C-alpha positions in Angstrom: -0.2 -0.1 -0.1 1.3 3.2 -1.1 0.6 7.6 0.1 -2.3 8.4 -2.6 -0.9 10.9 -4.9 -1.7 11.5 -8.4 -0.8 10.1 -11.3 0.2 13.6 -12.5 2.0 14.3 -9.2 3.9 10.5 -9.7 5.0 11.0 -12.9 6.4 14.5 -11.9 9.1 13.1 -9.2 9.8 10.1 -11.4 13.3 11.0 -10.9 13.1 10.0 -7.5 13.3 6.8 -8.4 16.9 7.6 -9.0 19.4 6.0 -6.4 21.6 8.3 -4.4 24.4 7.8 -6.9 22.3 8.5 -9.9 21.5 11.3 -8.8 25.3 12.6 -7.5 26.4 11.6 -10.9 23.5 13.7 -12.2 25.0 16.6 -10.3 28.6 16.4 -11.1 27.7 17.2 -14.6 26.9 20.9 -13.6 28.8 21.2 -10.1 32.2 20.6 -9.3 33.0 18.9 -5.8 31.3 19.5 -2.7 30.5 15.3 -2.6 29.4 15.6 1.0 26.6 17.9 0.3 25.7 16.0 -2.8 25.7 12.8 -0.8 23.0 14.7 1.4 20.9 15.8 -1.0 20.8 12.8 -2.5 19.7 10.7 0.4 17.0 13.1 1.4 15.4 12.9 -2.3 15.8 9.6 -1.8 13.7 9.4 1.0 11.1 11.1 -0.3 10.9 8.0 -2.5 11.2 5.9 0.1 8.0 7.8 2.4 5.9 7.4 -1.1 6.3 3.5 -0.6 5.5 3.2 3.1 1.7 2.6 4.9 0.1 6.2 4.2 -0.6 6.1 8.6 3.2 6.1 8.8 4.3 8.0 5.9 2.1 10.9 7.6 4.7 10.6 10.5 7.3 10.8 8.9 9.3 14.5 8.2 11.8 15.5 5.7 15.8 15.4 7.7 16.1 19.3 6.5 19.4 19.8 5.6 21.9 23.2 6.6 24.9 24.0 4.2 27.9 25.9 5.8 30.2 27.3 3.3 31.3 30.7 2.0 29.8 32.6 -0.7 30.3 31.1 -4.6 30.8 27.7 -3.7 27.8 25.7 -5.1 25.0 26.0 -2.4 22.4 27.5 -4.6 23.5 25.6 -7.5 23.0 22.3 -6.0 19.7 22.8 -4.2 18.7 24.5 -7.9 19.6 21.7 -9.8 18.3 19.1 -7.3 14.9 20.7 -7.9 15.3 20.0 -11.5 16.0 17.2 -12.1 13.3 16.4 -9.7 11.2 18.4 -11.7 9.4 19.7 -8.1 8.1 23.2 -7.2 11.4 25.5 -6.1 11.7 28.6 -4.3 15.2 29.9 -3.7 14.7 33.0 -0.7 17.0 35.0 1.0 15.8 34.5 5.3 17.3 38.0 5.5 14.6 39.6 3.8 12.0 38.7 6.1 10.8 40.5 9.2 9.1 39.5 12.5 4.9 39.8 12.3 4.5 43.0 13.5 7.3 44.9 11.4 7.0 46.3 7.6 7.9 43.8 5.8 6.8 40.1 4.6 5.7 37.9 6.9 7.4 33.6 6.2 4.1 32.5 5.3 5.0 34.2 1.9 7.4 31.6 1.0 4.9 28.9 1.0 2.1 31.3 -0.9 5.1 31.6 -3.8 6.1 28.2 -3.8 2.3 27.6 -3.9 2.4 29.8 -6.7 5.2 27.9 -9.2 3.2 24.7 -8.9 0.0 26.4 -9.9 2.3 27.6 -13.1 4.2 24.6 -13.5 0.7 22.6 -13.5 -1.0 24.7 -15.3 1.6 24.4 -18.3 1.6 20.5 -18.2 -2.0 21.1 -18.6 -1.7 23.5 -21.5 1.1 21.0 -23.6 -1.5 18.2 -23.2 -4.5 19.7 -24.5 -2.6 21.8 -27.3 -3.8 19.5 -30.0 -7.1 19.5 -29.1 -7.4 23.3 -28.7 -5.7 24.0 -31.9 -8.7 22.0 -33.4 -11.1 24.1 -31.8 -9.1 27.4 -32.3 -9.2 25.9 -36.2 -13.3 25.5 -36.3 -14.0 28.9 -34.9 -11.8 30.2 -37.4 -13.7 28.7 -40.0 -16.9 29.7 -38.6 -15.5 33.4 -39.1 -13.8 33.2 -42.5 -17.6 30.7 -43.8 -20.0 32.3 -41.4 -23.0 29.6 -40.9 -26.6 30.1 -43.2 -29.4 32.5 -41.8 -32.1 31.0 -39.7 -34.6 31.5 -42.6 -32.4 28.9 -44.7 -33.3 26.7 -42.2 -36.3 26.9 -42.2 -37.1 26.9 -46.0 -35.0 23.0 -45.7 -32.3 23.9 -48.4 -30.0 21.0 -48.0 -28.2 21.1 -51.1 -26.8 24.5 -49.7 -26.0 22.7 -46.4 -23.6 20.4 -48.7 -22.2 23.2 -50.4 -21.7 25.3 -47.1 -19.6 22.2 -46.0 -17.9 21.6 -48.9 -16.4 25.2 -49.4 -15.3 25.4 -45.6 -13.3 22.1 -46.1 -11.4 24.3 -49.0 -10.9 27.2 -46.6 -9.6 24.4 -44.3 -7.1 23.3 -46.4 -6.3 27.0 -47.6 -5.6 27.8 -43.5 -3.2 24.7 -43.1 -1.5 25.9 -45.5 -0.7 29.4 -44.5 -2.8 30.8 -47.7 -5.2 32.9 -45.4 -2.6 34.2 -42.7 -2.9 37.5 -44.0 -6.3 37.7 -44.4 -8.4 40.3 -41.5 -11.3 38.8 -39.0 -13.2 40.2 -36.1 -12.8 38.3 -33.2 -13.5 38.8 -29.6 -10.9 39.8 -27.1 -10.7 40.5 -23.3 -10.8 44.1 -22.6 -9.0 44.2 -19.7 -7.2 40.9 -18.2 -8.3 39.6 -14.9 -6.5 40.8 -11.7 -6.1 40.8 -8.1 -6.1 42.8 -5.0 -3.2 43.8 -3.0 -3.7 44.6 0.8 -1.5 46.0 3.2 -1.4 43.8 6.5 0.5 44.4 9.7 2.6 41.2 8.1 3.3 43.5 5.1 1.7 43.9 1.3 0.7 40.4 0.2 -2.2 39.5 -2.4 -5.0 38.8 -1.5 -6.9 35.9 -3.3 -9.9 37.9 -4.9 -10.6 37.6 -8.4 -12.2 41.5 -9.5 -13.6 39.4 -12.8 -15.5 37.0 -11.0 -16.8 40.0 -8.1 -17.3 42.3 -10.8 -18.2 40.4 -14.1 -20.1 43.4 -15.6 -18.0 45.9 -15.2 -14.2 44.1 -15.3 -12.8 41.2 -18.2 -16.1 42.7 -20.6 -14.9 41.8 -24.1 -14.5 43.7 -27.0 -14.5 43.1 -30.8 -11.5 43.0 -32.6 -9.9 43.1 -36.1 -6.7 40.8 -36.4 -4.9 38.5 -38.7 -5.9 35.1 -39.2 -2.6 34.3 -37.8 -3.3 36.5 -34.7 -6.6 35.2 -34.6 -5.4 31.8 -34.3 -3.1 32.2 -31.7 -5.8 34.1 -29.5 -8.2 31.8 -30.0 -5.9 28.7 -29.5 -5.3 30.1 -26.3 -9.0 31.1 -25.4 -9.6 27.7 -25.8 -6.6 25.9 -23.9 -7.9 28.0 -21.0 -11.7 26.7 -21.7 -10.5 22.9 -21.3 -8.0 23.7 -18.2 -10.1 22.8 -15.2 -8.3 26.1 -12.5 -9.8 23.8 -9.5 -8.6 20.8 -10.3 -5.2 22.2 -11.4 -5.3 24.0 -7.9 -5.6 20.9 -6.0 -2.9 18.8 -8.0 -0.2 22.3 -6.9 -1.0 21.7 -3.9 -0.5 18.4 -3.7 2.8 18.9 -5.5 4.1 21.0 -2.5 3.1 19.3 0.0 4.5 16.0 -1.5 7.4 17.4 -3.1 8.1 21.0 -2.3 11.4 22.4 -2.0 12.6 25.7 -0.3 16.2 26.9 0.1 16.5 29.3 2.4 19.8 31.4 1.7 21.6 33.6 4.2 20.8 32.0 7.2 23.5 33.2 9.3 22.2 36.8 8.8 19.5 35.8 11.2 21.5 33.7 13.4 22.4 36.3 16.3 21.0 36.4 19.5 19.0 39.5 20.1 22.4 41.3 19.0 20.5 43.7 16.7 21.2 47.7 17.2 18.8 50.7 16.6 15.4 50.0 14.9 16.5 46.5 13.5 14.0 44.1 13.3 14.2 41.1 15.9 16.7 38.5 14.2 15.3 35.7 17.0 11.7 37.2 16.3 11.9 35.9 12.6 13.4 32.8 13.6 10.4 32.2 15.8 7.8 32.9 12.9 10.5 30.4 10.6 9.9 27.7 13.0 6.4 26.5 12.9 6.6 27.0 8.9 9.6 24.3 9.1 8.1 21.8 11.8 4.7 22.0 10.1 1.8 24.0 9.8 -1.0 25.0 8.4 -0.8 27.9 5.5 -3.6 30.0 3.8 -3.5 30.5 0.2 -5.1 31.8 -2.2 -5.8 28.6 -3.6 -6.5 26.9 -0.8 -4.9 25.6 2.6 -1.4 24.1 2.1 0.5 21.9 5.1 4.1 22.0 4.9 5.1 19.5 7.1 6.5 17.3 4.2 8.4 20.4 2.4 12.0 19.9 2.3 13.8 22.7 4.0 17.5 23.0 2.6 19.2 26.3 4.1 22.4 27.9 3.5 24.8 30.3 4.7 28.8 31.6 5.2 28.6 32.0 9.4 31.5 34.6 9.1 30.4 36.1 12.3 27.7 34.0 13.7 27.5 30.2 14.0 25.1 27.6 13.9 25.1 27.1 17.4 23.7 30.8 17.4 20.1 29.7 16.0 17.4 29.0 18.7 17.5 25.7 19.7 14.4 24.3 18.2 15.5 25.5 14.6 19.2 23.8 15.1 16.6 20.9 16.2 14.6 20.9 12.6 18.3 21.1 10.1 19.7 17.5 11.6 21.6 17.4 8.5 24.7 19.2 8.8 27.0 19.7 5.5 29.8 21.9 5.7 31.0 23.1 2.1 34.9 23.6 1.3 36.7 26.6 -0.3 37.7 26.3 -3.9 41.2 25.5 -4.7 42.9 26.7 -7.8 42.1 22.7 -9.3 38.6 23.4 -8.8 38.3 26.4 -10.8 39.8 24.7 -13.3 37.9 22.3 -13.5 34.8 24.8 -13.0 35.7 26.2 -16.1 36.2 23.2 -18.4 33.7 19.9 -16.6 30.8 21.5 -16.4 27.8 21.2 -19.2 27.4 24.9 -18.5 31.2 25.5 -18.3 31.8 29.3 -18.6 34.2 28.8 -21.2 31.5 26.8 -23.3 29.0 29.1 -22.8 31.1 32.3 -24.3 32.1 29.7 -27.0 28.5 29.2 -27.6 27.8 32.4 -27.3 30.3 34.3 -30.2 29.3 31.8 -32.6 26.1 33.1 -33.3 27.8 36.0 -34.1 29.9 33.7 -36.7 33.1 33.8 -34.4 34.9 30.8 -33.4 36.5 31.2 -29.9 39.3 28.5 -28.6 40.3 28.3 -25.0 43.7 26.7 -24.8 44.5 24.5 -21.4 47.0 26.9 -20.2 44.5 29.9 -20.7 42.5 28.2 -18.3 45.2 27.2 -15.7 45.9 31.1 -16.1 42.3 32.1 -15.9 42.2 29.9 -12.3 45.5 30.9 -10.8 44.1 34.6 -11.4 40.8 34.0 -9.8 42.6 32.3 -6.9 44.8 35.7 -6.0 41.6 38.6 -6.6 40.1 36.2 -4.2 42.7 36.3 -2.0 43.4 39.8 -1.9 40.3 41.1 -2.2 36.6 39.5 -1.1 36.3 36.3 -1.6 33.3 35.6 -4.0 34.7 32.0 -5.0 33.3 31.1 -8.7 31.5 34.2 -9.1 35.0 35.6 -9.5 35.3 33.9 -13.2 32.4 35.5 -14.5 33.8 39.0 -13.7 37.4 37.7 -15.2 35.7 36.4 -18.0 33.9 39.3 -19.0 37.0 41.8 -18.6 39.2 39.5 -20.9 36.3 39.0 -23.7 35.2 42.8 -23.6 37.4 43.8 -26.5 36.1 40.6 -28.3 32.2 40.8 -27.6 32.4 43.9 -29.0 33.9 43.8 -31.5 32.2 40.4 -32.4 30.0 41.5 -35.0 32.6 42.4 -37.2 34.3 39.7 -37.2 32.2 37.1 -38.6 33.9 34.2 -40.1 37.1 35.1 -37.6 38.5 32.6 -34.9 39.9 33.9 -31.8 42.4 31.7 -29.5 42.7 32.7 -26.3 46.1 31.5 -24.5 48.0 32.2 -21.0 49.5 35.0 -22.7 46.7 36.8 -23.7 45.1 36.3 -20.5 48.2 37.5 -18.6 48.0 40.7 -21.2 44.1 41.5 -20.8 43.8 40.7 -17.3 47.8 40.8 -15.4 47.4 44.7 -14.8 44.1 45.1 -13.2 44.5 41.8 -10.7 48.4 43.4 -9.5 46.4 47.0 -8.9 44.7 46.2 -5.3 43.0 49.7 -5.5 41.8 48.9 -9.4 40.7 45.2 -8.7 38.7 46.2 -6.1 36.2 48.3 -8.3 36.8 46.4 -11.9 36.8 43.0 -10.8 
């Protein structure tokens, strides 16, 4: 006996059938190193699959093992969580813990993260539904277009029983259908009904901040908002508009909301970044908000509670939380004990070495060198990086990080932008040429900036 999860939810989480070893192998394609962090998230994802195989009465009591990642900026904390969510095709939200305020202060309350996660899930489900009904919606839109191009006979013709004219009308429509599919009528004008104004929702200023209220104005005041108007458009434009209208008619909004809530409850993932910024124990000065107060507001969400959203009530008991922070000033023990206990798995991420930078520039499927080569290939420029160029970039990244602020792998982006500044600017006039970036080229362009401490603080 297994948990009762709808087929759509099961298919969306099918990647959880992968073993932890396979999940780590997938993450290795995008993130260099950090084996312990990858193992932790892989086990957490596999545990979800294991929980789904249990009887519902037992599965309900098994809480996810939330993870606390500790490490400097730019070492892959966010990327690991983001890639994990993409692998699982699960609703994923990244949010900075420092943006929340304690209840009673102006700002966003912690429950808004759950509401945002539900909105992301609704968008995911709606897109899947649209894809599922695309063919039927296209057929309906085509029939409506034919009705506009070849209008039906007037009612008095039916009263006179003119069957032969009906056959002639059907033949004409079939001829127009062939022309329509061939694109021969795309430039012809037709008149269709479109929404005058899009439906909107209200925002209300509450003690917890500005939050969207689940009220659809179109449903409240149908005579005032969402009225239709007739508009002249081309057949090509009309096909697109009518297909969108038919798609929305075929999608059950209540079913989408129910499926989205279930996905959030069973597979939601929230990445709480910068949790170290709220780790102080009443150490704020002046009018600063209470950091401990934010932690206490966050605690019931992580423990498991019911959050009201405009799509219905959502339980947070089985949402997986991954928190991350550098903890340069504070330490994990500065969090309130109750919140510490809700993050039982702690993983320290290693600072990046020069060899790590070399691997980051070459190994991942989306490595920076591959990205820039692909971007410039659109201009007809063949960009190539030699191995000594990559090694020199890695050495300079370590040097700048050690002499200024250590921002980890993000330093490579600033170096690459500065390195390829001239090539990127001149690329439209360099079509058909090959650019070879070697170690000497890197030193010539970047060494002066790197050696000038004051300049590197502002440029790199």
